[in-house]
C-alpha positions as CSV (number, residue, x, y, z in Angstrom):
1,X,92.5,21.2,4.2
2,X,95.2,23.8,3.8
3,X,93.1,26.4,5.9
4,X,92.9,23.9,8.7
5,X,96.5,22.9,8.7
6,X,97.8,26.5,8.6
7,X,96.4,27.4,12.0
8,X,98.7,28.5,14.8
9,X,100.6,25.4,15.7
10,X,101.0,26.6,19.3
11,X,97.3,26.1,19.8
12,X,97.1,22.7,18.1
13,X,100.4,21.1,19.2
14,X,99.9,17.9,21.1
15,X,102.3,15.9,23.1
16,X,103.7,12.6,21.7
17,X,104.1,10.2,24.5
18,X,107.0,7.7,24.1
19,X,105.5,4.6,25.6
20,X,108.1,1.9,25.3
21,X,111.2,0.7,23.6
22,X,110.9,-2.2,21.3
23,X,113.2,-5.2,20.9
24,X,114.1,-6.5,17.5
25,X,110.8,-8.4,17.4
26,X,108.0,-7.6,19.7
27,X,104.6,-9.2,19.7
28,X,101.8,-7.1,21.1
29,X,99.6,-10.1,21.5
30,X,95.8,-9.9,21.0
31,X,94.5,-6.6,22.2
32,X,91.3,-7.2,24.2
33,X,88.3,-4.9,24.1
34,X,87.8,-3.8,27.7
35,X,84.0,-3.9,27.3
36,X,83.5,-7.2,25.4
37,X,86.8,-8.9,26.0
38,X,87.0,-9.9,22.4
39,X,89.7,-9.1,19.8
40,X,88.7,-6.2,17.6
41,X,89.2,-6.7,13.8
42,X,89.6,-4.7,10.7
43,X,88.3,-5.1,7.1
44,X,85.0,-6.7,7.8
45,X,83.1,-7.7,4.6
46,X,81.5,-4.4,3.9
47,X,84.1,-2.1,5.5
48,X,86.4,0.1,3.5
49,X,90.0,0.2,4.9
50,X,92.2,3.1,3.8
51,X,96.0,2.5,3.7
52,X,98.4,5.2,2.9
53,X,102.1,5.7,2.1
54,X,103.8,9.1,2.7
55,X,107.3,10.4,2.8
56,X,107.0,13.1,5.5
57,X,110.7,14.1,5.4
58,X,110.8,14.4,9.2
59,X,108.8,13.7,12.4
60,X,111.4,14.9,14.8
61,X,109.4,17.6,16.5
62,X,106.1,17.1,18.3
63,X,104.2,19.8,16.3
64,X,104.9,18.0,13.0
65,X,103.9,14.7,14.5
66,X,100.5,16.0,15.8
67,X,99.7,17.9,12.5
68,X,100.7,14.8,10.5
69,X,98.3,12.5,12.3
70,X,95.6,15.2,12.0
71,X,96.0,14.9,8.2
72,X,95.8,11.2,8.4
73,X,92.6,11.5,10.6
74,X,91.1,14.0,8.1
75,X,91.7,11.6,5.2
76,X,90.3,8.6,7.1
77,X,93.6,6.7,7.0
78,X,93.5,3.5,9.0
79,X,97.1,2.4,8.5
80,X,99.9,4.8,7.2
81,X,103.3,3.8,6.1
82,X,105.6,6.8,6.8
83,X,109.1,7.1,5.5
84,X,112.1,9.4,6.2
85,X,110.8,10.2,9.6
86,X,114.3,10.7,11.1
87,X,113.4,9.4,14.5
88,X,116.0,7.3,16.3
89,X,115.6,3.8,17.9
90,X,112.5,1.6,17.8
91,X,109.6,2.9,19.8
92,X,105.9,3.1,20.2
93,X,104.5,6.6,20.5
94,X,100.9,7.8,21.1
95,X,100.1,11.0,19.3
96,X,96.9,12.9,19.9
97,X,95.0,14.4,17.0
98,X,94.6,18.2,17.6
99,X,91.1,19.4,18.3
100,X,89.9,15.8,18.5
101,X,89.7,13.0,21.1
102,X,91.3,10.6,18.6
103,X,94.9,9.3,18.9
104,X,97.2,7.6,16.5
105,X,99.8,5.0,17.5
106,X,103.2,5.4,15.9
107,X,105.5,2.5,15.6
108,X,108.8,3.7,14.4
109,X,112.0,1.9,13.3
110,X,115.1,4.1,13.0
111,X,118.8,4.2,13.3
112,X,120.4,3.5,16.7
113,X,122.3,6.9,16.8
114,X,120.9,10.4,16.8
115,X,122.1,11.2,13.2
116,X,118.5,12.0,12.1
117,X,118.8,9.9,9.0
118,X,116.3,7.6,7.3
119,X,113.7,5.9,9.5
120,X,110.3,4.4,8.8
121,X,107.1,4.2,10.9
122,X,103.6,2.8,10.7
123,X,100.8,4.9,12.1
124,X,97.7,3.0,13.3
125,X,94.2,4.4,14.0
126,X,92.5,3.3,17.2
127,X,90.7,0.6,15.3
128,X,93.9,-0.7,13.7
129,X,95.7,-0.5,17.1
130,X,93.0,-2.6,18.7
131,X,93.5,-5.2,16.0
132,X,97.3,-5.3,16.3
133,X,98.7,-8.8,16.5
134,X,102.4,-8.1,16.1
135,X,104.8,-5.6,14.8
136,X,108.4,-5.9,13.7
137,X,110.9,-3.1,13.3
138,X,113.2,-4.8,10.8
139,X,115.6,-2.0,10.1
140,X,115.8,1.8,9.5
141,X,114.2,1.2,6.1
142,X,111.6,-1.5,6.9
143,X,108.9,-2.1,9.5
144,X,105.9,-4.5,9.5
145,X,102.6,-4.8,11.4
146,X,100.1,-7.6,11.3
147,X,96.4,-6.9,12.1
148,X,93.6,-9.2,13.0
149,X,91.0,-9.2,10.2
150,X,87.4,-10.1,10.4
151,X,87.8,-12.5,7.4
152,X,91.5,-12.6,6.7
153,X,94.5,-11.1,8.6
154,X,96.3,-8.1,7.1
155,X,100.0,-7.6,7.0
156,X,101.4,-4.2,6.1
157,X,105.0,-3.4,5.4
158,X,106.4,0.1,5.4
159,X,109.4,0.7,3.1
160,X,112.0,3.5,2.4
161,X,114.2,2.3,-0.5
162,X,117.7,3.7,-1.1
163,X,118.0,6.6,-3.6
164,X,119.5,6.4,-7.1
165,X,122.8,7.6,-5.8
166,X,123.1,5.0,-3.0
167,X,125.7,2.3,-3.3
168,X,124.5,-1.0,-4.9
169,X,125.3,-2.9,-1.7
170,X,122.7,-0.8,0.2
171,X,120.1,-1.5,-2.5
172,X,120.8,-5.3,-2.4
173,X,120.5,-5.4,1.4
174,X,117.2,-3.5,1.3
175,X,115.6,-5.9,-1.2
176,X,117.1,-8.9,0.5
177,X,115.6,-7.9,3.9
178,X,112.3,-7.0,2.3
179,X,112.1,-10.4,0.6
180,X,112.8,-12.1,3.9
181,X,109.9,-10.3,5.5
182,X,107.6,-11.2,2.6
183,X,108.7,-14.8,2.7
184,X,107.6,-15.2,6.3
185,X,104.3,-13.5,5.8
186,X,101.5,-16.1,5.8
187,X,100.3,-16.7,2.3
188,X,96.7,-16.3,3.4
189,X,97.2,-12.8,4.6
190,X,96.2,-9.7,2.6
191,X,99.7,-8.3,2.1
192,X,100.3,-4.6,1.5
193,X,103.7,-3.1,0.9
194,X,103.8,0.7,0.8
195,X,106.2,3.6,1.0
196,X,108.9,5.6,-0.8
197,X,110.5,3.3,-3.4
198,X,112.7,6.0,-5.0
199,X,112.1,4.3,-8.3
200,X,109.7,4.5,-11.3
201,X,107.9,1.4,-12.6
202,X,106.7,2.9,-15.9
203,X,103.5,1.6,-17.5
204,X,102.9,-2.1,-18.1
205,X,104.3,-4.2,-20.9
206,X,103.8,-7.8,-22.0
207,X,105.9,-9.1,-19.2
208,X,104.5,-6.9,-16.4
209,X,100.9,-6.3,-17.2
210,X,99.8,-8.7,-14.4
211,X,101.4,-6.4,-11.8
212,X,101.4,-3.0,-13.4
213,X,98.6,-0.8,-14.8
214,X,98.5,1.4,-17.8
215,X,98.5,4.7,-15.9
216,X,102.0,4.9,-14.5
217,X,104.0,8.1,-15.1
218,X,107.4,8.2,-16.9
219,X,109.5,5.2,-17.8
220,X,111.0,2.5,-15.7
221,X,114.3,3.5,-14.1
222,X,117.3,1.4,-13.1
223,X,117.2,2.2,-9.4
224,X,116.7,-0.9,-7.3
225,X,114.7,-3.9,-8.2
226,X,111.1,-2.8,-7.6
227,X,109.5,-4.2,-10.8
228,X,111.3,-7.6,-10.5
229,X,110.3,-7.7,-6.8
230,X,106.6,-7.1,-7.7
231,X,106.7,-9.7,-10.4
232,X,108.4,-12.3,-8.3
233,X,105.9,-11.9,-5.4
234,X,102.8,-11.3,-7.6
235,X,102.2,-7.8,-6.0
236,X,100.1,-5.4,-8.0
237,X,101.2,-1.8,-8.0
238,X,97.8,-0.3,-7.3
239,X,98.4,3.4,-8.1
240,X,99.3,2.5,-11.7
241,X,96.0,0.8,-12.2
242,X,93.5,3.7,-12.0
243,X,93.1,6.4,-14.5
244,X,93.3,9.8,-12.9
245,X,94.4,13.3,-13.9
246,X,98.2,13.8,-13.8
247,X,98.0,15.8,-10.6
248,X,96.6,12.8,-8.8
249,X,99.4,10.5,-10.1
250,X,102.4,12.7,-9.3
251,X,103.9,11.9,-5.9
252,X,107.2,13.9,-5.8
253,X,108.2,17.3,-7.0
254,X,111.7,18.9,-7.0
255,X,112.2,22.0,-5.0
256,X,112.4,24.1,-8.1
257,X,109.1,22.6,-9.3
258,X,110.5,21.6,-12.7
259,X,110.7,17.9,-12.1
260,X,107.9,15.6,-11.0
261,X,107.8,11.8,-10.7
262,X,105.8,8.9,-9.4
263,X,108.1,7.1,-7.0
264,X,105.8,6.2,-4.0
265,X,103.7,3.1,-4.5
266,X,101.2,0.9,-2.7
267,X,101.6,-2.8,-3.6
268,X,98.9,-5.4,-2.9
269,X,99.0,-9.2,-3.2
270,X,97.5,-10.0,-6.6
271,X,95.0,-12.4,-5.1
272,X,93.3,-9.4,-3.4
273,X,93.9,-6.8,-6.1
274,X,90.2,-6.8,-7.1
275,X,89.5,-5.5,-3.5
276,X,91.3,-2.2,-4.2
277,X,88.6,0.4,-5.0
278,X,90.9,3.3,-5.7
279,X,94.5,4.4,-5.3
280,X,95.8,7.9,-6.0
281,X,97.8,10.8,-4.6
282,X,96.2,13.6,-2.5
283,X,98.0,16.9,-2.9
284,X,96.1,18.5,0.0
285,X,97.8,16.4,2.6
286,X,100.3,18.5,4.6
287,X,102.6,17.9,7.6
288,X,102.9,21.7,8.1
289,X,106.6,21.0,8.8
290,X,109.0,23.9,8.8
291,X,110.9,21.9,6.2
292,X,107.9,20.8,4.3
293,X,107.6,17.5,2.3
294,X,108.2,17.3,-1.4
295,X,106.1,14.1,-1.5
296,X,102.3,13.9,-1.5
297,X,100.3,11.3,0.4
298,X,99.2,8.3,-1.7
299,X,96.2,6.4,-0.4
300,X,94.5,3.1,-1.4
301,X,90.9,2.2,-0.4
302,X,90.2,-1.5,0.0
303,X,87.0,-3.5,0.5
304,X,87.1,-7.3,0.5
305,X,85.6,-9.0,-2.6
306,X,85.1,-12.7,-1.8
307,X,84.2,-15.3,-4.3
308,X,81.4,-17.7,-3.4
309,X,82.6,-21.2,-2.9
310,X,81.4,-23.6,-5.6
311,X,79.9,-26.9,-4.4
312,X,82.4,-29.7,-4.6
313,X,79.9,-32.4,-3.8
314,X,80.7,-35.5,-5.8
315,X,77.6,-37.3,-7.2
316,X,77.6,-41.0,-6.4
317,X,76.9,-43.2,-9.5
318,X,74.8,-46.3,-9.2
319,X,76.6,-49.5,-10.1
320,X,74.3,-50.6,-12.9
321,X,76.6,-53.6,-13.7
322,X,75.0,-55.3,-10.6
323,X,71.7,-55.4,-12.4
324,X,72.9,-58.6,-14.1
325,X,73.6,-60.3,-10.8
326,X,71.5,-61.5,-8.0
327,X,71.5,-58.0,-6.6
328,X,69.6,-56.9,-9.7
329,X,66.8,-59.5,-9.0
330,X,66.5,-58.2,-5.4
331,X,66.3,-54.6,-6.7
332,X,63.5,-55.7,-9.1
333,X,61.5,-57.2,-6.2
334,X,62.2,-54.3,-3.8
335,X,61.1,-51.5,-6.2
336,X,57.4,-52.5,-6.5
337,X,57.1,-52.8,-2.8
338,X,58.5,-49.2,-2.3
339,X,56.1,-47.9,-5.0
340,X,53.1,-49.5,-3.2
341,X,54.0,-47.6,0.0
342,X,53.8,-44.2,-1.8
343,X,50.9,-42.1,-0.8
344,X,48.7,-41.0,-3.7
345,X,48.6,-37.2,-4.1
346,X,45.4,-35.3,-4.1
347,X,44.9,-34.0,-7.6
348,X,47.3,-33.9,-10.5
349,X,50.7,-33.0,-9.1
350,X,53.2,-34.5,-11.5
351,X,56.3,-32.8,-10.0
352,X,55.6,-34.1,-6.5
353,X,54.8,-37.6,-7.8
354,X,58.0,-37.7,-9.9
355,X,60.1,-36.7,-6.9
356,X,58.5,-39.4,-4.8
357,X,59.2,-42.1,-7.5
358,X,62.7,-40.9,-8.0
359,X,63.5,-41.0,-4.3
360,X,62.1,-44.5,-4.0
361,X,64.1,-45.7,-7.0
362,X,67.4,-44.2,-5.9
363,X,67.0,-45.5,-2.3
364,X,66.3,-49.1,-3.6
365,X,69.2,-48.9,-6.0
366,X,71.6,-47.7,-3.3
367,X,70.4,-50.5,-1.0
368,X,70.8,-53.4,-3.5
369,X,73.1,-52.2,-6.4
370,X,75.5,-50.0,-4.5
371,X,77.7,-47.2,-6.1
372,X,80.8,-47.2,-8.2
373,X,84.2,-46.2,-6.7
374,X,84.9,-43.5,-9.3
């Protein structure tokens, strides 16, 4: 991976076309397949969908944009939640993957000025873009897309939480806005929330083992309200649930290399947690930015696991109390007549004869005795 990404960027740089500005809420509507005029979908029953979270530090120049999407392409990412992109406004960009015919669609939500601060985005592969139902640039720290699924729809929220040194009011606003987006997400959707949380969850304890795994790094920190948010919304922190070497759990490293933490997470609604096949960091991912990113890409692979529906058919009970009434007499007269109409079987076939007698008896009982209400 590193040999590929270290090529001369002048030969691999691709233009990022800014397609359109986006209002506060913009619905793309169903995207029609030009050949079949049907809506394309993601996450079919046997398909594996790869969703990533990545703090790229900047996407302000076109070379970084094209090399970032090349990394996403090489890692097979379908939907990527990117944070700290530093792009202004709310726009849709089409970015070509170098040395490929593939493009990624970048939906970014940033500040309104040109300060180059914060900003989040969601990058969609061609398949995900074809399944796009709607996207919402909530703020410079939150963005959401909703995709048409083959079985269930998928809602993905990209987050960039305030740092430890941020004022408490900014942290409260972030979690308040995030909770509002989660609240209006349909409960039947497969919900994924991914990005840079600037917080550590620590491993699970008695009160959090239903949303945290045993393989988180470090201890829970006091920045923000990540763990309480996960518990309140029953969201499983996937990259704490799989045992991997430490190098595949570390997400962030300080510039001096002395400090490392796990602060980027991918959360999935608990109902669909069993559909997560794996979730870990990938150190080979690179934006090839002049500034570089001190975060590694974290990616979760999902494949739907659906439970077979159990039959809810209620057996009707024959009202045997009516045997003592006139209906019982009529049943007794009807039963021999039904038996006489049965065709004798050729040879000893007790199972077939039993089924025929049973059917005749049940039919006569339903006709004369009826069934109970409960």
